[in-house]
N, C-alpha and C positions, 0 to 999 in steps of 0.2 A: 334335282340336284342344283338347278339354277336358283331356286328359292333359298336353298341352304347357303350358297355362295353370297347372295344378296344380304341375307340375314347376318352372316359373319362380318361382311364389310360394314354394314350398318352398326353392328355391335361395336366393332373396333373404332369407328368414327365417334360414336357417342362416348365411349370410354376415354378416348384421347381428349375430347372436348371437356369432359368433366374433370379430368386430371389437370388440365390447364386452369380451369376455374378454381380448383382447390389450391393450386400453387399461388394464384393471384390473391386469394383470400388470406393465405398464410402471410404473404409479404405485406399486405395491407395491415394485418393485425400486428406484425412486428414493427412496422413504421409508426403505428398509433400508440404502441406501448412506450411509455417514457423510460428512458435509460437512466438509471440512478448514477449520479456523479461519483467518480472514483475518489475515495477518501485519501487525501494526501496527509502524511504526518506533518505536524507543525514543527518545523526545524528553524531554529534561530541562527544567528550568525556564529561562526566558530569562535570559541573562547580560548584565551591563552591558558595553557596548562603550566602550573608551577609545582615544584618539588618541595615536600615537607623537609625542613632542615634537620628534623630529628629522626624520622623513620624512612624517608625517601619516597613516600607515596606521592604520586602525581595526581593533582586535583585541579579543577577549574579555579581561576584566579578569584572569582566571586565567592568561593567557598573557603578561602584561606583565612588564617588569622595572623595578623602581622605581629612580629616580635622584634627584639633587639638584634638577633643574629640572623633574621630572615623571616620566612613565612612558615606556618605550621598548619597541620590538618586538624588539630584540636587544641583546646585550652590546656589539656593535660600535657600534651607534648611541648607546648610553649613553656609551661611552668617547669617541666623536667629539664628542658634544655637550658633555661635561664638560671635554674638553681644549681646546675652542675658547673656553671662558669663563675 
């Protein structure tokens, strides 16, 4: 019975030792693995939004077409608004 108790204690000690070694190996592997950088979307500065004088659509100021009575979303709307006046 005494040998069985010694065997069990020895088995538990070896098991705990190996468990600790595996945990250390996992941590070392995670530290060695390069972490990919998070992709951030390319966001520019906010743009001024303008309203089309013909249909009322809001669009960025860089996409507008200037006309006599204001700004328009397309050439067709500029021509329709200017021909009506």
